[in-house]
C-alpha positions as CSV (number, residue, x, y, z in Angstrom):
1,M,0.0,0.0,0.0
2,D,1.2,3.5,-0.8
3,T,1.6,5.4,2.4
4,G,3.1,8.5,1.0
5,G,1.6,12.0,1.2
6,Q,-0.9,13.3,-1.3
7,E,-2.4,16.6,-2.3
8,A,-5.2,18.0,-0.2
9,D,-8.6,16.6,-1.2
10,T,-10.6,19.3,-3.0
11,Q,-13.9,17.8,-1.9
12,N,-14.7,18.7,1.7
13,D,-16.5,15.4,2.3
14,A,-16.5,13.2,5.4
15,G,-14.8,10.4,3.5
16,F,-11.5,12.2,3.2
17,Y,-10.0,10.8,6.4
18,A,-11.1,7.3,5.7
19,R,-9.5,7.4,2.3
20,L,-6.1,8.3,3.6
21,P,-3.5,5.5,3.5
22,V,-2.6,3.8,6.8
23,V,0.9,4.2,8.2
24,A,2.9,1.7,10.1
25,P,5.2,1.2,12.0
26,F,5.0,4.2,14.4
27,S,8.6,5.2,13.5
28,R,7.4,6.1,10.0
29,L,5.5,9.1,11.4
30,T,8.7,11.0,11.6
31,D,8.6,11.2,7.8
32,P,6.9,14.5,6.7
33,D,5.8,12.8,3.4
34,V,3.2,10.5,5.2
35,Y,1.1,13.5,6.2
36,T,-1.6,15.0,4.0
37,P,-3.0,18.5,4.2
38,L,-6.6,18.7,5.6
39,P,-8.9,20.2,3.0
40,E,-9.4,24.0,3.3
41,G,-13.0,23.9,4.4
42,W,-12.5,21.6,7.4
43,V,-12.6,22.9,11.0
44,L,-10.8,21.8,14.2
45,G,-12.7,21.3,17.4
46,L,-10.8,21.6,20.7
47,S,-11.3,21.4,24.4
48,D,-9.2,22.2,27.5
49,I,-9.9,22.0,31.2
50,V,-9.2,25.4,32.7
51,N,-6.9,25.1,35.7
52,S,-6.5,21.3,35.3
53,T,-3.3,21.5,37.3
54,A,-5.2,22.3,40.5
55,A,-7.7,19.5,39.9
56,I,-4.8,17.1,39.4
57,A,-3.1,18.3,42.6
58,A,-6.3,17.5,44.4
59,G,-6.1,13.9,43.2
60,R,-8.8,14.3,40.5
61,Y,-6.8,13.1,37.6
62,K,-9.3,10.3,36.7
63,E,-12.1,12.9,36.5
64,V,-9.8,15.1,34.3
65,N,-9.1,12.2,31.9
66,T,-12.8,11.3,31.8
67,A,-13.9,14.8,31.0
68,A,-11.2,15.1,28.2
69,A,-12.2,11.8,26.6
70,S,-15.9,12.6,26.8
71,L,-15.5,14.9,23.7
72,I,-14.3,12.0,21.6
73,A,-17.0,9.7,22.8
74,A,-19.8,12.3,22.3
75,L,-18.8,13.1,18.8
76,S,-18.3,9.5,17.8
77,N,-21.8,8.6,19.0
78,R,-23.2,11.5,17.0
79,L,-21.3,10.4,13.8
80,G,-22.2,6.8,14.1
81,D,-19.8,4.5,12.3
82,Q,-17.9,7.3,10.5
83,D,-14.2,7.4,11.2
84,F,-12.9,10.8,12.1
85,P,-9.5,12.2,13.2
86,F,-9.1,13.0,16.9
87,V,-6.4,13.2,19.5
88,F,-6.6,12.8,23.3
89,G,-4.4,15.1,25.3
90,G,-5.0,14.1,29.0
91,D,-6.8,17.3,30.0
92,G,-8.3,18.1,26.7
93,A,-9.0,16.7,23.2
94,S,-9.1,17.8,19.6
95,F,-10.7,16.6,16.4
96,A,-11.3,17.6,12.8
97,V,-14.5,17.5,10.8
98,P,-15.6,18.6,7.3
99,P,-17.8,21.8,6.9
100,E,-21.1,19.9,6.6
101,Q,-20.6,18.5,10.1
102,S,-19.5,21.8,11.7
103,D,-22.9,22.6,13.2
104,L,-23.2,19.1,14.7
105,A,-19.6,19.3,16.1
106,R,-20.4,22.7,17.6
107,D,-23.5,21.2,19.4
108,V,-21.3,18.4,20.8
109,L,-18.7,20.8,22.1
110,A,-21.3,22.9,23.8
111,A,-23.0,19.9,25.3
112,V,-19.8,18.4,26.6
113,A,-18.8,21.7,28.2
114,A,-22.1,21.9,30.0
115,W,-21.8,18.3,31.2
116,A,-18.3,18.7,32.5
117,G,-19.4,21.7,34.5
118,D,-22.5,20.0,35.9
119,S,-20.8,16.7,36.7
120,F,-17.3,17.7,37.9
121,G,-17.4,21.5,38.4
122,F,-14.8,21.9,35.6
123,T,-14.7,24.9,33.3
124,L,-14.2,23.2,29.9
125,R,-12.9,25.7,27.4
126,V,-14.1,24.7,23.9
127,A,-13.5,26.2,20.5
128,M,-13.9,25.6,16.7
129,V,-11.1,26.9,14.5
130,P,-11.4,26.9,10.7
131,V,-8.4,25.3,8.9
132,S,-8.5,28.4,6.5
133,E,-7.8,30.7,9.5
134,I,-4.9,28.6,10.6
135,R,-3.3,28.7,7.2
136,A,-3.9,32.4,6.9
137,A,-1.8,32.7,10.1
138,G,1.1,30.9,8.4
139,Y,0.6,27.4,9.9
140,D,-0.7,24.2,8.4
141,V,-2.7,21.2,9.5
142,R,-1.5,17.9,8.0
143,I,-2.7,14.5,9.0
144,A,-1.8,10.9,8.9
145,R,-3.6,7.6,10.0
146,F,-1.5,5.4,12.2
147,A,-2.4,1.7,12.5
148,A,-2.2,1.0,16.2
149,S,-3.6,-2.5,15.5
150,H,-5.5,-4.4,12.8
151,D,-8.7,-2.9,14.1
152,V,-7.9,0.7,15.2
153,T,-6.2,3.7,13.6
154,Y,-5.4,7.0,15.3
155,A,-4.9,10.4,13.7
156,M,-1.5,12.1,13.9
157,F,-1.1,15.8,13.2
158,S,1.8,17.9,11.9
159,G,2.3,21.4,10.5
160,G,2.0,23.5,13.7
161,G,-1.7,24.3,13.1
162,L,-3.1,22.2,16.0
163,S,-0.7,23.9,18.5
164,F,-1.6,27.3,17.0
165,A,-5.3,26.6,17.4
166,E,-4.8,25.5,21.0
167,R,-3.0,28.7,21.8
168,R,-5.7,30.8,20.2
169,M,-8.4,28.9,22.1
170,K,-6.6,29.6,25.4
171,E,-6.6,33.3,24.4
172,G,-10.3,33.2,24.1
173,A,-10.6,33.2,20.3
174,F,-13.1,31.0,18.4
175,A,-14.9,30.1,21.6
176,V,-18.0,28.0,21.7
177,Q,-20.4,28.8,24.5
178,P,-21.5,25.9,26.7
179,A,-25.0,24.6,26.3
180,P,-27.6,25.3,29.1
181,P,-27.0,23.5,32.4
182,G,-28.5,20.0,32.5
183,T,-27.6,19.3,28.8
184,L,-26.3,15.8,28.6
185,P,-24.3,14.6,25.5
186,D,-24.5,10.9,24.4
187,L,-21.6,9.3,26.2
188,T,-22.6,5.7,25.6
189,G,-19.5,3.5,25.7
190,L,-17.3,5.9,27.8
191,S,-15.9,4.0,30.8
192,C,-13.3,4.3,33.4
193,G,-13.6,1.1,35.4
194,F,-10.0,-0.2,35.3
195,D,-7.6,0.2,38.2
196,E,-4.3,2.1,38.0
197,L,-1.6,0.4,36.0
198,R,1.4,0.0,38.3
199,S,4.8,0.4,36.7
200,E,6.7,-2.9,36.2
201,K,9.9,-1.3,35.1
202,G,10.1,1.4,37.9
203,I,8.6,4.6,36.4
204,I,5.6,5.6,34.3
205,L,7.1,8.4,32.2
206,S,4.8,11.0,30.6
207,L,6.8,12.8,27.8
208,I,6.1,15.7,25.4
209,V,8.6,16.7,22.8
210,I,7.9,19.6,20.4
211,P,10.1,21.3,17.8
212,V,11.5,24.8,18.4
213,P,9.7,27.3,16.1
214,N,11.7,27.8,12.9
215,G,14.2,25.3,14.1
216,D,16.1,22.6,12.2
217,Q,13.3,20.1,11.3
218,T,15.8,17.5,10.1
219,A,17.6,17.6,13.5
220,F,14.2,17.3,15.3
221,I,13.3,14.2,13.2
222,R,16.6,12.6,14.1
223,L,16.0,13.4,17.8
224,I,12.6,11.8,17.7
225,A,14.1,8.7,16.0
226,D,16.6,8.5,18.8
227,V,13.9,8.8,21.5
228,L,11.9,6.1,19.8
229,S,14.9,3.9,19.5
230,L,15.6,4.1,23.2
231,A,12.0,3.5,24.1
232,D,12.0,0.4,21.9
233,N,14.4,-1.6,24.2
234,P,12.2,-4.2,25.8
235,K,14.7,-4.7,28.7
236,E,14.2,-1.1,29.8
237,A,10.8,0.1,28.4
238,R,7.4,-1.2,27.5
239,R,3.9,0.1,26.9
240,P,2.1,0.8,30.2
241,L,-0.3,-2.2,29.7
242,P,0.9,-5.7,30.5
243,E,0.8,-8.2,27.7
244,G,-2.3,-10.4,28.0
245,G,-4.4,-7.6,29.4
246,L,-5.1,-5.9,32.7
247,P,-5.4,-7.5,36.1
248,L,-9.0,-7.6,37.5
249,A,-10.0,-4.8,39.7
250,N,-12.9,-4.2,42.0
251,P,-16.0,-4.4,39.8
252,F,-17.1,-1.0,41.0
253,Q,-13.8,0.8,40.4
254,G,-14.6,4.2,39.1
255,F,-18.4,3.7,39.4
256,S,-19.0,7.1,40.9
257,I,-17.4,8.8,38.0
258,E,-19.0,6.6,35.4
259,S,-22.4,7.1,36.9
260,K,-22.1,10.8,36.1
261,I,-22.2,9.8,32.4
262,L,-25.8,8.7,33.1
263,K,-28.8,11.0,33.4
264,R,-28.7,12.4,36.9
265,G,-31.1,11.0,39.3
266,N,-31.9,8.0,37.1
267,L,-31.7,5.2,39.7
268,A,-32.7,2.5,37.2
269,A,-29.9,3.4,34.9
270,K,-27.4,3.3,37.8
271,A,-28.7,-0.1,38.8
272,K,-28.3,-1.3,35.3
273,L,-24.7,0.0,35.2
274,A,-24.0,-1.7,38.5
275,A,-25.4,-5.0,37.2
276,Y,-23.4,-4.7,34.0
277,R,-20.2,-4.0,35.9
278,L,-20.7,-7.1,38.1
279,L,-21.5,-9.3,35.1
280,A,-18.4,-8.1,33.3
281,F,-16.3,-8.8,36.3
282,I,-17.6,-12.4,36.5
283,I,-17.1,-13.0,32.8
284,F,-13.5,-11.7,32.9
285,K,-12.8,-13.7,36.1
286,L,-14.0,-16.9,34.4
287,G,-12.3,-16.1,31.1
288,R,-15.0,-17.9,29.2
289,R,-16.7,-16.8,26.0
290,I,-20.3,-15.7,26.5
291,G,-22.3,-15.4,23.3
292,R,-20.2,-13.3,20.8
293,F,-18.0,-11.8,23.6
294,D,-14.7,-13.5,24.2
295,P,-12.9,-11.9,27.2
296,V,-9.5,-13.3,26.3
297,R,-9.7,-11.8,22.8
298,Y,-11.0,-8.5,24.2
299,Q,-8.0,-8.2,26.5
300,D,-5.6,-8.8,23.7
301,Q,-7.4,-6.2,21.6
302,L,-7.3,-3.8,24.5
303,V,-3.5,-3.9,24.7
304,E,-3.1,-3.5,21.0
305,N,-5.6,-0.7,20.6
306,T,-4.2,1.5,23.3
307,D,-3.2,5.0,22.4
308,F,0.0,5.3,24.4
309,R,2.0,7.3,21.9
310,K,1.0,9.9,19.3
311,F,2.1,12.9,17.2
312,D,0.2,16.1,17.5
313,D,2.8,18.7,16.3
314,G,5.3,16.8,18.4
315,L,5.7,13.5,20.3
316,R,3.5,12.5,23.2
317,M,4.2,9.2,24.9
318,T,3.4,7.4,28.1
319,L,6.0,4.8,28.8
320,D,6.7,2.2,31.5
321,C,10.5,2.4,31.8
322,T,13.5,2.0,34.1
323,P,14.7,5.1,36.1
324,N,18.0,4.8,34.2
325,L,16.2,5.1,30.8
326,A,14.2,8.0,32.0
327,D,17.5,9.7,33.0
328,R,19.0,9.0,29.6
329,L,16.0,10.4,27.8
330,E,16.0,13.5,29.9
331,G,19.7,14.0,29.3
332,L,19.2,13.6,25.5
333,L,16.3,16.0,25.4
334,S,18.1,18.5,27.6
335,Q,21.0,18.6,25.2
336,A,18.6,19.0,22.3
337,R,17.0,22.0,24.1
338,L,20.4,23.6,24.6
339,Q,21.1,23.1,20.9
340,G,17.8,24.9,19.9
341,I,16.3,21.7,18.4
342,A,13.4,20.9,20.7
343,R,11.5,21.8,23.8
344,F,10.3,19.1,26.1
345,G,8.4,18.3,29.4
346,L,8.4,15.1,31.3
347,H,6.7,13.8,34.4
348,R,7.6,10.7,36.5
349,Q,5.0,8.8,38.4
350,Q,4.4,5.2,39.7
351,S,1.3,4.3,37.7
352,A,-0.9,5.0,34.7
353,L,-4.6,5.4,34.1
354,M,-6.7,4.2,31.2
355,T,-10.0,5.7,30.0
356,C,-11.9,3.7,27.5
357,F,-14.4,4.2,24.7
358,V,-16.2,0.9,23.9
359,P,-19.1,1.4,21.4
360,S,-19.9,-2.3,21.8
361,P,-18.1,-5.0,23.7
362,T,-18.5,-7.4,20.8
363,R,-16.8,-5.1,18.3
364,S,-13.0,-5.0,17.9
365,D,-12.6,-1.2,17.3
366,H,-12.8,-0.2,21.0
367,V,-10.2,2.5,21.9
368,H,-8.3,3.2,25.1
369,F,-6.5,6.3,26.2
370,V,-3.5,6.0,28.5
371,D,-2.2,8.9,30.7
372,G,0.0,9.1,33.8
373,A,-2.0,8.5,37.0
374,M,-0.5,11.5,38.9
375,G,-0.8,14.3,36.3
376,G,0.6,12.7,33.2
377,Y,0.5,14.8,30.1
378,A,-0.9,17.8,31.9
379,M,2.1,17.9,34.3
380,A,4.5,17.3,31.4
381,A,3.0,20.2,29.6
382,Q,3.5,22.4,32.7
383,A,7.1,21.3,32.9
384,L,7.5,22.2,29.2
385,K,6.0,25.7,29.8
386,A,8.2,26.3,32.8
387,A,11.4,25.6,30.8
388,V,10.7,28.3,28.2
């Protein structure tokens, strides 16, 4: 299959993203030629939890991750089976849609902002930024589809446009107003029932590496290749999920958070959720196929489908690694910063968190977002800003 770049699609249709070639392995994403410009008429949707650092300091990182992932779940449920580009950022999320879906996307952003405020007391900043405005400012939005597994692809972004859009959103531009209080988006399939994933190598490392504006792009690509090479050593690093799936946790782990996805005050829905949680625990405990659901196969898919590394105008990665490897990565990146090649932020913690979107337990395209359990990407981003 040809995985090279191609000219921007002149038709602003929803099928543009699905027609993009699929890229693998992950190391190929350092090649600028695998990215394709988004069509001019498309728009980016973005969200960001205001003052997420304080929420994380208060131990509310699971709520932060759930609120961030809710945008992806809500839009996916509105679009049905249509594939669309999105990225999970720990304390926010981003996506892209064609112009004919911009009104629908705006409604989803507004509803999710209202729900995050009602359920968690978060101020969820949301915005929609036209790709044409981004290009007028001198940036681009280029996109690639990475095959995380046979069943799931994730969007990767380059060109600086997504970062520009995030900055403008935080400045108050292109804002979408929240829907009225009590508005509930369709969050079917969003779950957070897994326990924390303890490090097996010693440290869960949350890492963000971005290029210096107008810096040496070739040197940055070499740097990322070096980082990925170090992270590819199985003796010192691994993805945060153990092979073979996750250990069983209390069947009501995260129930209080997940119940907020339901209509408030709906006791019947909460009872149904509790029964579903208990049944799922029993099925996974027995490890036996029930109807079309195979718990062993699901666990294998869960590991493969996890979004633990990504490009969105830079590298984001959550890694289970040895302290020695974390030190070497930090030393490599510190040198690159001194040389004017890259900026970075990292955060060390003892465990990771996973937030899931499972449209149906019998389908193989369920997606899982991993972040550090004690601040993760949000704290790495704070470290990056502090180093400027």
